[in-house]
C-alpha positions in Angstrom: 125.6 98.6 71.5 126.1 102.4 71.1 123.6 102.6 68.2 120.1 103.8 69.1 117.4 101.4 68.0 114.0 102.9 67.0 110.6 101.3 66.9 107.6 102.0 64.9 105.7 102.7 68.2 101.9 102.2 68.0 102.1 100.7 64.4 101.4 96.9 64.1 104.5 95.3 62.6 103.9 92.6 60.0 105.5 89.2 61.0 105.2 89.8 64.8 103.5 87.8 67.5 100.5 89.2 69.3 102.7 89.8 72.3 105.1 91.8 70.3 102.3 93.9 68.8 100.8 94.6 72.3 104.2 95.7 73.5 104.7 97.8 70.6 101.4 99.5 71.3 102.2 99.8 75.0 98.9 98.0 75.7 99.8 96.8 79.2 96.4 95.1 79.9 96.8 92.9 76.7 100.4 92.2 77.6 99.2 91.1 81.0 96.6 88.8 79.6 99.0 87.3 77.1 101.8 86.6 79.7 99.2 84.7 81.8 99.1 82.1 78.9 101.7 79.3 79.2 102.2 79.0 75.5 103.0 82.7 75.2 105.5 82.6 78.0 107.3 79.6 76.4 107.7 81.7 73.2 108.4 85.1 75.0 111.7 85.6 73.2 110.4 85.1 69.6 111.9 87.7 67.2 109.9 89.8 65.0 110.5 88.9 61.3 110.7 92.7 60.3 113.5 93.8 62.7 114.6 90.8 64.7 113.4 92.4 68.0 112.0 90.4 70.8 109.2 92.0 72.8 111.7 92.9 75.6 114.1 94.6 73.2 111.2 96.7 71.9 110.1 97.7 75.4 113.8 98.5 76.2 114.1 100.6 73.1 110.8 102.6 74.3 112.2 102.9 77.7 109.1 101.5 79.1 110.1 100.2 82.8 106.7 98.6 83.5 106.7 96.6 80.3 110.2 95.5 80.7 109.4 94.4 84.3 106.3 92.4 83.3 108.4 90.7 80.4 111.3 89.9 82.7 109.0 88.5 85.4 107.5 86.2 82.8 111.0 84.9 81.9 112.1 87.0 79.0 115.9 87.1 78.3 117.9 90.2 78.3 120.3 88.6 75.8 118.0 86.7 73.2 120.8 86.7 70.6 124.5 87.7 70.3 124.2 91.0 68.4 121.4 92.6 70.5 121.1 93.0 74.3 118.2 94.6 76.1 120.3 96.6 78.5 122.5 98.0 75.8 119.5 99.0 73.8 117.9 100.8 76.7 121.2 102.7 77.4 121.7 103.4 73.7 118.3 105.1 73.6 119.0 107.2 76.6 117.4 105.0 79.3 120.5 104.3 81.5 118.6 103.8 84.7 116.5 101.2 83.0 119.5 99.5 81.5 121.3 99.4 84.8 118.3 98.0 86.5 117.8 95.2 84.0 121.5 94.4 84.3 121.0 93.9 88.1 118.0 91.6 87.7 118.9 89.5 84.6 119.7 86.5 86.8 116.4 86.6 88.6 114.5 83.4 87.9 110.9 83.9 89.3 108.5 86.7 89.9 109.1 86.8 93.8 112.8 87.8 93.1 111.4 91.2 91.9 109.8 92.0 95.3 112.0 95.2 95.7 110.2 96.6 92.5 106.6 95.4 93.5 104.0 96.5 95.8 103.1 94.7 99.1 99.8 93.8 97.4 101.5 92.1 94.6 103.8 90.2 96.8 100.8 89.0 99.0 99.2 87.8 95.8 102.3 85.8 94.5 102.6 84.3 98.1 99.0 83.4 98.2 99.4 81.7 95.0 102.1 79.5 96.3 105.2 81.4 95.3 108.2 80.0 97.3 110.6 82.4 99.1 113.3 79.7 98.8 112.7 78.7 95.2 115.9 78.2 93.2 116.9 78.1 89.6 116.4 74.8 87.9 120.2 74.6 87.1 121.2 75.6 90.6 122.3 72.0 91.5 124.8 73.1 94.1 122.3 75.5 95.8 124.8 78.5 95.7 122.6 80.8 93.6 120.1 83.5 94.9 116.6 82.8 96.0 113.8 85.4 96.5 114.7 85.2 100.2 118.3 86.0 99.9 117.6 88.9 97.5 115.1 90.3 99.9 117.5 89.8 102.8 120.2 91.9 101.1 117.6 94.6 100.2 116.3 94.7 103.8 119.9 94.8 105.0 120.6 97.9 102.9 117.5 99.7 104.2 118.5 98.9 107.7 122.1 100.3 107.1 120.4 103.5 105.7 117.9 103.6 108.6 120.8 103.3 111.2 122.6 106.1 109.3 119.5 108.4 110.0 117.7 108.3 106.6 114.0 109.2 107.3 112.9 107.9 103.8 114.5 104.5 104.4 112.8 104.4 107.8 109.4 105.0 106.3 109.9 102.4 103.5 111.2 99.7 105.9 109.0 100.0 108.8 105.7 101.5 108.0 103.0 99.1 109.1 100.5 99.7 106.4 102.5 101.2 103.6 103.2 99.9 100.2 106.8 101.0 99.8 109.4 98.7 98.2 111.1 98.2 101.6 107.9 96.7 103.0 107.5 94.2 100.0 111.1 93.0 100.5 110.6 92.7 104.2 107.5 90.7 103.6 109.3 88.2 101.4 112.2 88.1 104.0 109.8 87.4 106.9 108.0 84.8 105.0 111.2 83.0 104.3 112.0 82.7 108.0 110.8 79.5 109.8 107.1 79.3 110.4 105.5 81.3 113.1 102.0 82.5 114.0 102.9 86.0 112.9 102.8 85.2 109.2 100.7 82.1 109.2 97.9 83.8 107.3 100.4 84.5 104.5 101.0 80.9 103.8 99.2 79.0 101.0 96.0 77.3 102.0 97.5 73.8 101.8 100.2 74.8 104.3 97.7 76.4 106.6 95.7 73.2 106.5 98.8 71.2 107.4 99.7 73.6 110.3 96.1 73.1 111.7 96.5 69.3 111.5 99.9 69.5 113.4 98.2 71.7 116.0 95.6 69.1 116.5 98.4 66.4 116.9 100.2 68.6 119.6 97.0 69.2 121.4 96.2 65.5 121.4 99.7 64.8 122.7 99.2 67.1 125.6 95.8 65.7 126.4 97.2 62.2 126.4 100.0 63.3 128.9 97.3 64.8 131.2 95.3 61.6 131.1 98.3 59.4 131.9 99.2 61.6 134.8 95.7 61.5 136.2 95.6 57.8 136.0 99.0 57.5 137.6 98.0 59.9 140.5 94.7 57.9 141.0 96.8 54.8 141.7 98.8 56.5 144.3 96.9 57.1 147.5 97.4 60.6 148.9 98.9 62.0 145.7 97.6 65.3 144.7 98.3 64.6 141.1 99.8 67.2 138.9 98.7 70.3 137.1 97.5 70.6 133.6 100.4 70.1 131.2 98.5 70.2 127.8 98.9 74.0 127.7 102.8 73.6 128.2 103.0 70.9 125.6 101.1 73.0 123.0 103.3 76.0 123.6 106.5 73.8 123.2 105.0 72.3 120.1 104.1 75.6 118.6 107.6 77.2 119.3 110.0 74.3 118.8 108.3 71.8 116.5 106.1 73.5 113.9 108.8 75.9 112.7 110.9 73.0 111.7 108.1 70.7 110.5 106.4 73.2 108.2 107.8 74.0 104.7 106.5 77.1 102.9 104.5 75.5 100.2 103.4 72.1 101.8 102.1 69.7 99.1 
């Protein structure tokens, strides 16, 4: 810390991994491909023989925000060893904002935690692939740590405070219907973390939507069965006009008061 760390940017370094070389050359398309491979993600903090840098340390020294974000989302550690820390390296090389940002997200444990830094499209893709707004760290046994939902909730609350204070920019980010501002991305995660509702049904993974369709059929069958029972009862009573249709009411109650508690985000 306090000493600038340089890199031989653009020059392949001997003794490095393919990921380290791609990061050193700022080749984001190759980095993105490599990070899609489980084996690469499992060794993401491998140090280069020539300088002991991990890919994240190299990206921090170059001040490349996007590369740092990609690596952190894939599970890179900001503190791969005792003598070198990514946040300190970024700050030592003049990238204080990047260092502060990494310090704030070093406890994030899955890509959806980074919603405030992503576009709405990216968040939709993560949700469509089954990312869970309530995912916890593996070691969070007492369930006191953050989830993507609680992180997004705080971010949305901050935007709401700014909005209530008269900030036009915060208003646009938080409430524009079709925009791709960071406020919208966080609000999307927050909304999807709430109990199920028809409003965000289409954002749920396909397995969850199928389960909801099954439960709706069950609710409809219950309403129909009640109607049939009432018709039989009224037929047995002379002069009884019977009752009205109740299936619609049952389905409404089912949708509003049963499904939100019966449906988890990523139903197996």
